[in-house]
Wavefront OBJ file of the C-alpha trace (Angstrom):
o trace
v -161.941 18.734 97.238
v -162.256 15.589 99.359
v -165.767 14.149 99.714
v -166.390 14.005 103.435
v -168.352 11.312 105.241
v -169.210 12.410 108.777
v -171.049 10.795 111.686
v -172.947 13.285 113.854
v -173.701 11.700 117.233
v -176.386 13.524 119.254
v -177.907 12.981 122.676
v -181.628 12.378 122.110
v -184.524 12.875 119.725
v -186.707 14.115 122.612
v -185.346 17.645 122.798
v -185.985 20.705 120.637
v -182.343 21.872 120.730
v -181.100 18.440 119.668
v -183.596 18.548 116.803
v -182.185 21.959 115.878
v -178.663 20.494 115.981
v -179.715 17.796 113.512
v -181.311 20.364 111.179
v -178.253 22.635 111.314
v -175.936 19.720 110.528
v -178.122 18.496 107.662
v -178.395 21.984 106.124
v -174.643 22.596 106.371
v -173.916 19.152 104.924
v -176.206 19.840 101.960
v -174.555 23.217 101.365
v -171.027 21.791 101.480
v -171.713 18.478 99.733
v -170.910 16.380 102.793
v -172.424 12.965 103.462
v -173.607 12.708 107.055
v -175.106 10.032 109.249
v -176.959 11.293 112.343
v -177.269 8.894 115.278
v -178.850 9.347 118.711
v -177.747 7.931 122.058
v -181.218 8.014 123.681
v -179.696 9.838 126.675
v -177.508 6.816 127.459
v -173.753 7.396 127.778
v -172.935 3.679 127.541
v -175.069 3.320 124.435
v -173.339 6.316 122.858
v -169.897 4.855 123.564
v -170.888 1.494 122.085
v -172.369 3.140 118.977
v -169.154 5.031 118.272
v -166.751 2.179 119.065
v -168.663 -0.034 116.629
v -168.307 2.604 113.913
v -164.610 3.164 114.634
v -163.799 -0.554 114.558
v -165.664 -1.331 111.331
v -163.478 -0.489 108.294
v -166.526 -0.733 106.012
v -168.269 2.226 107.639
v -165.286 4.194 108.948
v -166.075 7.924 108.441
v -163.804 10.887 107.736
v -164.730 12.316 111.133
v -167.078 12.018 114.077
v -168.826 15.038 115.560
v -170.290 14.125 118.939
v -172.315 15.860 121.600
v -171.583 13.613 124.584
v -174.301 12.429 126.934
v -171.923 12.562 129.881
v -168.150 12.940 129.974
v -165.899 13.986 127.106
v -165.324 10.332 126.072
v -161.481 10.401 126.135
v -160.967 6.721 125.307
v -163.373 6.847 122.372
v -161.662 10.019 121.134
v -158.233 8.337 121.277
v -159.578 5.288 119.445
v -161.051 7.465 116.711
v -157.900 9.520 116.185
v -155.788 6.362 116.283
v -157.913 4.965 113.445
v -157.378 8.104 111.390
v -160.837 9.536 112.079
v -161.238 13.238 112.857
v -162.848 14.111 116.193
v -164.985 17.156 116.873
v -166.708 17.441 120.224
v -169.804 19.612 120.591
v -170.863 21.499 123.733
v -168.061 20.044 125.800
v -164.493 21.194 126.439
v -162.425 18.159 127.469
v -158.804 18.571 128.509
v -157.472 15.903 126.130
v -157.930 18.018 122.985
v -154.386 19.472 123.085
v -152.817 16.023 123.496
v -154.690 14.534 120.519
v -153.842 17.518 118.311
v -150.073 17.132 118.744
v -149.393 14.839 115.807
v -151.797 16.793 113.591
v -152.795 13.695 111.583
v -156.556 14.419 111.675
v -158.684 17.379 112.826
v -159.374 17.401 116.572
v -161.340 20.300 118.034
v -164.291 21.442 120.129
v -167.196 23.764 119.325
v -169.564 24.902 122.024
v -171.983 27.526 123.091
v -170.306 29.478 125.891
v -172.096 27.486 128.591
v -170.678 29.524 131.468
v -172.119 32.636 129.843
v -175.476 30.871 129.455
v -175.455 30.370 133.214
v -174.391 33.958 133.907
v -177.220 35.295 131.736
v -179.714 33.040 133.485
v -178.507 34.346 136.843
v -179.035 37.911 135.585
v -182.532 37.027 134.392
v -183.228 35.504 137.799
v -182.099 38.689 139.539
v -184.589 40.713 137.479
v -187.525 38.301 137.783
v -187.016 37.087 141.368
v -185.130 39.429 143.658
v -185.317 37.166 146.712
v -186.839 33.988 148.104
v -186.850 30.316 147.124
v -186.506 29.211 143.512
v -186.887 25.756 142.011
v -183.839 25.065 139.823
v -183.940 22.093 137.448
v -180.537 21.000 136.179
v -179.496 18.607 133.432
v -177.669 15.313 134.148
v -175.110 15.548 136.960
v -172.224 14.190 134.819
v -172.792 16.637 131.953
v -170.226 19.392 131.350
v -173.059 21.619 130.097
v -174.928 21.149 133.384
v -171.864 21.961 135.451
v -170.881 25.074 133.495
v -174.418 26.469 133.384
v -174.807 25.963 137.137
v -171.448 27.539 137.912
v -172.195 30.552 135.718
v -175.643 31.010 137.200
v -174.321 30.880 140.767
v -171.832 33.639 139.910
v -174.586 36.148 139.037
v -177.710 35.132 140.965
v -178.724 37.358 143.880
v -177.427 36.206 147.260
v -180.988 36.649 148.525
v -182.256 33.826 146.278
v -182.013 30.256 147.570
v -182.147 27.334 145.133
v -184.057 24.082 145.564
v -182.389 21.783 143.026
v -184.045 18.985 141.035
v -182.493 16.851 138.277
v -183.642 16.180 134.736
v -182.056 14.760 131.570
v -182.828 17.607 129.114
v -186.243 16.146 128.202
v -189.676 17.537 129.006
v -190.713 14.198 130.469
v -187.806 14.094 132.937
v -188.585 17.521 134.408
v -192.300 16.727 134.557
v -191.558 13.564 136.547
v -189.037 15.329 138.814
v -191.441 18.166 139.599
v -194.345 15.755 140.094
v -192.330 13.640 142.549
v -191.202 16.749 144.407
v -194.793 18.003 144.676
v -195.880 14.659 146.150
v -193.618 15.298 149.168
v -195.824 18.214 150.220
v -192.991 20.351 151.642
v -193.394 22.849 148.783
v -196.390 24.398 150.546
v -194.121 25.996 153.174
v -191.385 27.110 150.787
v -193.221 29.858 148.877
v -191.384 29.167 145.618
v -190.970 32.436 143.669
v -189.759 31.086 140.326
v -188.887 27.950 138.333
v -185.551 28.188 136.506
v -184.537 25.331 134.198
v -181.395 24.560 132.266
v -183.339 24.160 129.050
v -186.731 25.088 127.640
v -188.033 21.539 127.299
v -187.555 20.946 131.029
v -189.177 24.305 131.830
v -192.288 23.259 129.943
v -192.251 19.810 131.531
v -192.088 21.346 135.006
v -194.853 23.790 134.127
v -197.147 20.940 133.103
v -196.598 19.227 136.469
v -198.356 22.127 138.201
v -201.431 22.070 135.947
v -202.908 19.122 137.867
v -202.899 20.893 141.247
v -206.019 22.359 142.819
v -207.235 25.514 141.103
v -205.891 27.818 143.829
v -202.432 26.178 143.877
v -202.339 25.932 140.095
v -203.044 29.632 139.650
v -200.310 30.577 142.104
v -197.714 28.298 140.491
v -198.506 29.356 136.941
v -198.318 33.034 137.896
v -194.623 32.812 138.898
v -191.860 33.136 136.268
v -190.607 30.057 134.416
v -187.393 30.373 132.404
v -185.288 28.039 130.297
v -182.348 27.944 127.882
v -181.696 27.068 124.210
v -184.218 29.482 122.683
v -185.101 27.513 119.549
v -187.231 29.732 117.291
v -190.320 27.517 117.079
v -190.285 26.360 120.702
v -188.418 28.367 123.363
v -188.785 31.758 121.700
v -192.405 31.026 120.805
v -193.166 29.992 124.396
v -191.772 33.326 125.611
v -193.906 35.244 123.100
v -196.985 33.317 124.258
v -196.223 34.021 127.925
v -195.624 30.391 128.900
v -191.997 31.249 129.744
v -190.758 34.607 130.977
v -187.362 34.290 129.318
v -184.988 31.942 127.574
v -181.414 32.107 126.273
v -180.682 31.652 122.593
v -177.878 29.154 122.002
v -177.142 28.710 118.299
v -176.778 25.035 117.295
v -173.083 24.178 117.318
v -173.282 21.161 114.989
v -173.480 23.271 111.822
v -170.480 25.370 112.861
v -168.504 22.236 113.748
v -169.223 20.686 110.349
v -168.138 23.855 108.551
v -164.878 24.057 110.538
v -164.202 20.405 109.805
v -164.698 20.869 106.049
v -162.405 23.921 105.978
v -159.693 22.039 107.861
v -159.806 18.909 105.707
v -159.898 20.811 102.424
v -157.073 23.170 103.410
v -154.972 20.501 105.104
v -154.888 22.534 108.323
v -156.009 22.017 111.899
v -159.164 23.882 112.983
v -159.033 26.108 116.096
v -158.809 23.914 119.162
v -161.739 25.630 120.856
v -164.532 27.691 119.338
v -167.095 29.355 121.624
v -170.434 30.620 120.304
v -171.859 33.497 122.378
v -175.428 33.075 123.704
v -177.917 35.910 124.185
v -180.911 36.574 126.388
v -184.401 36.449 124.914
v -185.871 38.920 125.465
v -182.718 41.063 125.852
v -181.751 41.811 129.457
v -182.592 45.525 129.052
v -186.052 44.696 127.702
v -186.667 42.100 130.414
v -185.655 44.650 133.044
v -188.028 47.216 131.561
v -190.932 44.735 131.501
v -190.233 43.746 135.106
v -190.192 47.375 136.273
v -193.418 48.085 134.415
v -195.101 45.031 135.967
v -193.997 45.936 139.492
v -194.941 49.590 139.002
l 1 2 3 4 5 6 7 8 9 10 11 12 13 14 15 16 17 18 19 20 21 22 23 24 25 26 27 28 29 30 31 32 33 34 35 36 37 38 39 40 41 42 43 44 45 46 47 48 49 50 51 52 53 54 55 56 57 58 59 60 61 62 63 64 65 66 67 68 69 70 71 72 73 74 75 76 77 78 79 80 81 82 83 84 85 86 87 88 89 90 91 92 93 94 95 96 97 98 99 100 101 102 103 104 105 106 107 108 109 110 111 112 113 114 115 116 117 118 119 120 121 122 123 124 125 126 127 128 129 130 131 132 133 134 135 136 137 138 139 140 141 142 143 144 145 146 147 148 149 150 151 152 153 154 155 156 157 158 159 160 161 162 163 164 165 166 167 168 169 170 171 172 173 174 175 176 177 178 179 180 181 182 183 184 185 186 187 188 189 190 191 192 193 194 195 196 197 198 199 200 201 202 203 204 205 206 207 208 209 210 211 212 213 214 215 216 217 218 219 220 221 222 223 224 225 226 227 228 229 230 231 232 233 234 235 236 237 238 239 240 241 242 243 244 245 246 247 248 249 250 251 252 253 254 255 256 257 258 259 260 261 262 263 264 265 266 267 268 269 270 271 272 273 274 275 276 277 278 279 280 281 282 283 284 285 286 287 288 289 290 291 292 293 294 295 296 297 298 299 300 301 302
């Protein structure tokens, strides 16, 4: 069995899901006897590209494969450089269109592993329909150039009630970014006329960051804001799920960390001399389940 040396390139340290990705990768590596190096891009796409190009071009540290969760685009040029250097390429939570092209010669594993991000969005739209039947909702997205952002938004728009109108803010997956976005938006003052009925965020960290922005309002405004539903995504056990249990969030969506699955698929492919599936989707699930959330909502309104 070949001893694998794998670089796992993640987005940021300042995110509970990214921390869960690192843990999942480390646990899988320990189980399979794989040497891994985890690096972080600090939410900077250029930095991430430079990190990986440096690794690819240095024969002394050239790994068996790179598993990357891209900050922005699918990094096609970096992927081609890696495969050209004989380095396997697994992309996490992104589904770029170059995968088929790079798999043609079959020299090294090339594949993608992702939570079904469109389904994440569809579930969040269903949650929204239960928690907020109509009115204005604050919707905090991830970075505009992120595939995850785009798929979650598209999925959510396909299931949200037509009677709900979104007011969109931007974050970068961190609590701090959503706190700053919400704080800046509050400073405009127009929120007083909008009667916001819910705050829906594309991950749990941003939901909590937005929530904290409303704590500094006057007591009357603070009570109104903190009484409306806040929801997020990712559903990490010790953060998102715990925040739901404590009533800080109304709902989240559990997205299992894809890095561990990607590492396992890579090991199977290398050791069997085969190509892994080109695209593996991990199904997300609502927390609490949609049926339970619906029952709680009916009970509260009744």
